[in-house]
C-alpha positions in Angstrom: -139.6 287.5 176.1 -141.5 290.8 177.0 -138.4 291.8 179.0 -136.1 290.9 175.9 -138.5 293.0 173.5 -138.2 295.8 176.4 -134.4 295.6 176.4 -134.3 295.7 172.6 -135.9 299.1 172.7 -132.9 300.4 174.7 -131.1 300.6 171.5 -133.6 302.7 169.6 -131.9 305.0 167.3 -128.8 303.6 167.6 -128.4 300.4 165.9 -129.3 301.1 162.4 -129.1 299.4 159.9 -128.9 296.4 162.4 -132.0 295.5 163.9 -133.1 296.0 167.8 -132.4 293.0 169.6 -132.8 292.1 173.5 -131.8 289.0 175.2 -132.6 287.4 178.9 -131.0 284.1 180.1 -133.1 282.5 182.7 -132.1 279.3 185.0 -134.1 277.4 187.5 -136.8 280.2 187.4 -134.2 283.1 188.1 -132.9 285.6 185.5 -129.3 285.1 185.5 -128.3 287.2 182.4 -129.6 290.5 180.3 -128.3 292.1 177.7 -129.2 294.2 174.5 -127.6 295.4 171.2 -126.3 298.9 172.2 -125.0 300.3 169.2 -124.2 299.2 165.5 -120.6 297.7 165.5 -120.8 296.8 169.3 -121.6 293.2 170.9 -125.0 291.5 170.0 -127.8 291.2 172.6 -126.8 287.5 172.9 -123.2 288.1 173.5 -123.9 290.9 176.2 -126.5 288.4 178.1 -124.0 285.5 178.1 -121.3 287.8 179.3 -123.5 289.0 182.0 -124.5 285.4 183.1 -121.0 283.9 183.1 -121.0 279.9 184.3 -124.8 280.2 184.7 -125.6 280.2 181.4 -124.7 276.5 181.4 -127.9 274.6 181.0 -130.1 277.8 181.1 -132.8 279.1 178.5 -132.0 282.1 176.3 -134.9 284.3 175.5 -134.2 286.6 172.2 -136.6 288.3 170.1 -134.9 287.8 167.0 -133.1 284.6 165.5 -129.3 284.3 166.4 -127.1 285.2 163.5 -125.1 282.7 162.2 -122.5 284.8 160.1 -119.5 286.9 160.5 -120.1 290.6 160.1 -118.9 293.3 162.5 -119.1 290.8 165.4 -118.6 286.9 165.1 -121.7 284.8 164.9 -123.9 284.4 167.8 -124.9 280.9 167.3 -121.3 279.8 168.1 -121.1 281.3 171.4 -124.5 279.9 172.4 -123.4 276.5 171.7 -119.9 277.0 173.2 -121.8 278.3 176.7 -123.7 275.0 177.1 -127.1 276.7 176.8 -129.9 273.8 176.7 -133.0 276.0 175.4 -133.4 279.0 172.8 -136.7 280.8 172.7 -137.1 283.2 169.7 -139.3 285.8 168.9 -139.1 285.8 165.0 -136.9 284.2 162.4 -134.3 286.4 161.1 -135.2 287.8 157.4 -131.7 288.4 156.6 -130.8 286.2 153.7 -127.6 285.5 155.5 -129.4 283.8 158.2 -132.7 282.9 157.3 -133.3 279.9 159.6 -129.5 279.1 159.6 -128.9 280.3 163.2 -131.7 278.2 164.4 -130.5 275.1 162.3 -126.9 275.4 163.9 -128.7 275.4 167.3 -130.9 272.3 166.5 -127.7 270.4 165.0 -125.9 271.1 168.2 -128.9 269.6 170.2 -129.9 272.7 171.8 -134.1 272.8 171.8 -135.5 275.7 170.0 -139.0 277.2 170.3 -139.9 280.1 167.6 -142.7 282.5 167.3 -143.1 283.6 170.8 -144.5 287.3 170.9 -143.9 287.2 167.1 -146.3 290.3 166.0 -144.5 292.4 168.7 -141.1 291.3 167.5 -142.1 292.0 163.9 -143.4 295.2 164.7 -140.1 296.4 166.6 -138.2 295.6 163.7 -140.2 296.7 160.9 -137.5 299.1 159.7 -135.1 296.4 159.6 -137.1 293.6 157.9 -138.2 295.9 155.0 -134.7 297.1 154.4 -132.9 293.7 154.6 -135.8 291.8 152.6 -136.2 294.3 149.6 -133.4 296.8 149.8 -135.7 299.7 150.3 -136.4 302.1 153.0 -139.4 301.6 155.5 -141.7 304.7 154.7 -143.6 306.1 157.8 -146.3 308.7 157.3 -147.1 310.9 160.2 -149.5 313.1 160.8 -151.5 315.2 163.5 -155.0 316.1 163.3 -158.4 317.2 165.3 -161.2 314.6 165.7 -162.5 315.9 162.5 -159.3 315.4 160.4 -158.0 319.0 160.3 -154.2 319.7 160.6 -154.7 323.5 161.1 -157.5 326.3 161.4 -158.3 328.6 158.5 -155.6 331.0 159.4 -153.0 328.5 159.3 -152.6 328.2 163.3 -151.5 324.7 164.1 -149.5 325.0 167.5 -150.4 323.3 169.1 -152.8 320.3 167.7 -151.4 317.7 169.9 -149.7 317.3 173.5 -146.3 317.8 174.6 -146.3 313.8 175.0 -147.4 313.4 171.5 -144.7 315.7 170.2 -142.1 314.2 172.4 -143.0 310.9 170.9 -142.5 312.1 167.4 -139.0 313.4 168.4 -138.3 309.6 169.3 -139.8 308.4 166.0 -137.2 310.6 164.3 -134.3 309.6 166.5 -134.9 306.1 164.7 -135.4 307.5 161.1 -132.5 307.8 158.8 -134.2 310.6 156.6 -137.2 312.9 157.1 -139.0 314.2 154.1 -141.3 317.4 154.0 -142.4 319.9 151.3 -141.2 323.2 150.7 -144.8 324.8 151.5 -144.4 323.4 155.4 -140.9 324.8 155.6 -142.1 328.4 154.2 -145.0 328.2 156.6 -143.7 326.9 159.9 -139.7 327.3 159.2 -139.4 324.1 161.0 -135.8 322.6 162.7 -136.6 319.0 161.9 -134.2 317.8 164.2 -134.0 315.6 167.4 -134.9 317.6 170.4 -134.4 314.7 173.3 -132.1 314.4 176.5 -128.9 312.3 175.2 -127.0 311.7 172.2 -129.1 311.3 169.5 -128.2 311.1 165.7 -130.5 313.6 163.4 -132.1 312.2 160.3 -131.3 313.6 156.8 -134.0 316.3 156.2 -135.3 316.0 152.7 -137.1 319.0 151.2 -139.4 318.5 148.2 -138.7 321.8 146.3 -139.6 321.6 142.6 -138.9 325.3 141.7 -136.1 326.1 144.6 -138.3 328.3 146.5 -136.6 327.4 149.7 -136.0 330.8 151.9 -132.3 331.3 152.1 -132.7 332.2 156.0 -134.8 329.0 156.8 -133.5 327.1 159.6 -132.8 324.4 157.4 -130.1 326.3 155.5 -128.8 328.2 158.7 -128.7 324.9 161.1 -126.3 322.2 160.1 -127.0 322.7 156.1 -125.1 319.9 155.2 -127.6 317.6 156.7 -130.5 319.0 154.5 -131.1 317.5 151.2 -133.1 320.1 148.8 -134.7 318.0 145.9 -135.6 320.3 142.7 -136.5 319.6 139.1 -135.3 321.3 136.0 -138.0 323.9 136.7 -135.9 325.2 139.2 -133.8 328.5 138.5 -129.9 327.9 138.2 -129.0 330.8 139.9 -131.3 329.8 143.2 -130.2 326.3 143.2 -126.4 327.4 143.1 -127.1 329.8 146.2 -128.9 326.9 147.9 -125.5 324.8 147.3 -123.5 327.6 148.4 -125.3 327.5 151.7 -123.7 324.3 152.5 -126.9 322.3 151.7 -127.1 319.2 149.3 -129.0 319.5 146.1 -130.8 316.8 144.1 -132.0 317.1 140.7 -135.0 314.9 140.0 -137.4 314.1 137.2 -140.8 316.0 137.8 -144.4 314.6 138.3 -147.8 316.5 137.8 -147.6 317.3 141.6 -143.7 318.4 141.4 -140.9 316.3 142.4 -141.3 312.5 141.4 -141.3 311.0 144.9 -140.8 307.3 143.5 -137.4 308.9 141.8 -136.8 310.4 145.0 -137.3 307.0 147.0 -135.0 305.3 144.5 -132.3 307.6 145.1 -132.7 306.9 148.9 -132.5 303.3 148.4 -129.3 303.5 146.3 -127.7 305.6 149.0 -128.6 302.8 151.4 -131.1 304.6 153.8 -133.1 302.1 155.7 -136.3 304.4 156.7 -138.0 307.7 155.9 -140.3 309.6 158.1 -142.7 311.8 156.0 -143.7 315.0 158.0 -145.4 317.2 155.4 -148.5 318.9 154.3 -151.5 317.4 152.6 -149.8 317.5 148.9 -146.6 315.5 149.7 -148.7 313.1 152.0 -151.0 312.4 149.2 -148.0 312.1 146.7 -146.6 309.2 148.8 -149.9 307.8 149.5 -151.2 307.6 145.9 -147.5 306.4 144.4 -147.8 303.5 146.8 -144.6 304.2 148.8 -146.0 304.4 152.3 -145.5 301.1 154.6 -147.1 302.6 157.7 -149.4 305.5 159.1 -149.1 307.4 162.4 -151.9 309.3 163.1 -152.1 311.3 166.3 -155.5 312.5 166.9 -156.2 315.2 169.5 -159.5 315.7 171.5 -160.5 318.9 169.5 -163.0 319.5 166.7 -162.5 322.8 164.8 -165.8 322.3 162.3 -166.3 323.7 159.2 -165.3 322.6 155.8 -162.6 325.1 155.0 -159.8 324.1 157.6 -156.9 321.9 155.8 -157.0 318.3 156.0 -153.9 316.0 155.9 -154.5 315.0 152.2 -155.2 316.7 149.4 -156.5 316.4 145.6 -159.7 314.8 143.9 -161.1 311.9 146.2 -162.3 308.8 144.9 -165.7 308.2 143.6 -166.0 304.7 145.2 -165.6 303.4 148.6 -163.9 300.5 147.2 -161.0 302.5 145.6 -159.9 303.8 149.1 -156.4 303.1 150.4 -157.0 300.4 153.1 -154.8 299.7 156.3 -154.5 296.4 158.2 -152.7 295.7 161.5 -154.6 298.7 163.3 -153.8 299.4 166.9 -154.2 302.3 169.0 -153.0 303.8 172.2 -153.3 306.6 174.3 -150.5 309.3 174.4 -151.0 311.9 177.0 -154.7 313.3 176.1 -154.5 312.3 172.7 -154.8 308.7 170.7 -152.1 307.6 168.4 -153.5 305.2 165.7 -151.2 303.0 163.5 -151.6 300.6 160.7 -149.9 299.2 157.7 -150.9 300.0 154.2 -152.9 297.1 152.8 -151.4 295.3 149.8 -148.3 297.5 150.3 -144.9 296.7 149.8 -143.8 295.8 153.2 -142.4 292.4 153.3 -143.0 290.5 156.7 -141.8 287.0 157.1 -144.6 284.5 158.1 
């Protein structure tokens, strides 16, 4: 199953809105077939593995990190091919939360006399497909809030210098996370300060996420990279406070403009998320400053936090933090995370966790 999960990751950034799936076929203690879902609309992992194994599939065991599908979509059901191939046993990482499946694939296999084992490396399987699980279960994007800080929680110096807090390895990983996100959200203050590209800069063929800028008063500089480099892939979210002439100028640059209700902190982020859900986006990566981060957190919109922590200490109370606003008076009012794990990335530490009591729907 570990190998199946590793194979599944090869589809990273290319399978959305489908899940990441890898498959391994074993016979007499030997691997006879491997496959993964390479791209949306192309054959599923089980199909590729069975093709790879050929006649060796008969009497073998198939390992797959997600329950085989049992419905017709872009491709035929994998469950039917598994049955026809003569496999005797199937080991599944997790059940498919897709309403069109939800145990149906496993039932078909059992009815055909195939032995099925489930829940093998389930936690890893669920983490790998957290975006798919949330989107297929709730019809909402999975929201990741990413931040990079020093050990004392600062995002830059008092002069605004932030290049670079984290290591090259961490920044490369961020680009990989971007490659798997359908939207990237930032605030206009970040654009004014840093003039970022907010695209994927990795070797190979990668799709850039839609760049979404929260800009309640249409202050986005017309010479910014977001308006001069692929402006059609930039969505500028304004409110009624924005001047009509500036909004039209932004539109003429080629960017998309969306007028949303306003909140006390600017653009209503709940209204934004509802709009992105209607458009069918499955994931949102928030790469922003303290105000936008806090707006998403306090609105209960964040599913997962990714914090890159560099082995640096700025000291002092004046350097900006990654959140803003008035803090709660009681520790019991703090936003809590669960399912925490940490890993080394270059010289940094990456800490990740899910918002406790949040909206993430993970099947048992």
